[in-house]
N, C-alpha and C positions, 0 to 999 in steps of 0.2 A: 076722340072719337076718329078723327081721319087716321092718328098712330095705331089705333087699335086695328082699325081695317087692315092697313098696312102690316102688322104684325101678323094677323089673321092669315092674311093674302101668303107673305111668307111661309109662314108656317104650315100653310095647305100646299105650297109649292114643293116644300121639302119633303112631305108625306107622299105627294105624288111621284119625285122623282127616286125615293127610296120603293115605294112600291114596284115599280118598273124595274127593279133590280136583274141583272142577269146573271144565270147561273154559268160557272167554268168549271169543266172536267178537263183533268190531265190525262188525255188519253194513252198515255205510256201507262198508268196505272190500271185501266180498267181489265178486269180479268176475264176467261170466258166463263165463269160462275155468273159474275155479275152482267156480262150481257145476254145470257140465257135470261137471267130474271128481269130483265127490263120488260116495260109494257111495249106490245107492237108497235105503238107511235115512236117510243124512244129508241127502239131497234132497227128501225127505218132510218131515223136520222143519224145514229151512230153508222150504220150500214152507209149510207150515202157520204158521211164524211169520210169513212177509211176507203170508199172506193175513191172519190178524189184524191186523196194522199197516193194510194197504189199507183193510180194510173199517172200521177204526176211524176212519182218516183221512176215508172218505167218509161215515160216519156209518151204515152198514148195521149190523145187527143180526141178519139172518138169516143161515142156512147153507142153500148149494145144494150140495149134494156132487157134484153133474153138473156145475155151473157152476166149482166148483175144478177139477174133473178137466181141463177146458178151460182154464182159465186157465195152471193149469201146463203145459201143453201149448203154449198161445201164449208162454209166459216163456221154454220150453225152446228152442222156434224162434229167437224173439226172439236170445235169447243165443247161437246158432249164427252169426248174421250179425254181432252185436258182441260178440266175444269179450272184447274189453278195458274195455270199457263196466262200470260195476257196476251189481248189481241195484236198489240203491236208487234211484240216478239215472234208470233206466229207469220204476220204479215212481212216482218222484215226477212225470215228466214224462206220464206218462198220467193221474195224479190230479190235475193243475194246472188251477186255473180260467182261463179265457180273461178277460183284461180288456179 
């Protein structure tokens, strides 16, 4: 009986662990078309991640929520014009330094 209880307990632990698996997304592969098709909640998460990436790349350490909202609108408009482009390519072009 105790071996059965232990086996069931271990099986339950594995089931719980697999139920909480995380989803990983390679942001280099997300196209504008993908971004525009996201649910509002997923688009907000992606926008927040992209904002953090952009701010780190430019060395900004401030948070401006109004600027963030404007930037999300600008990216959304840009993506409507370039649905096959990736979000990262567009942001890299926007943050590239001129030589």
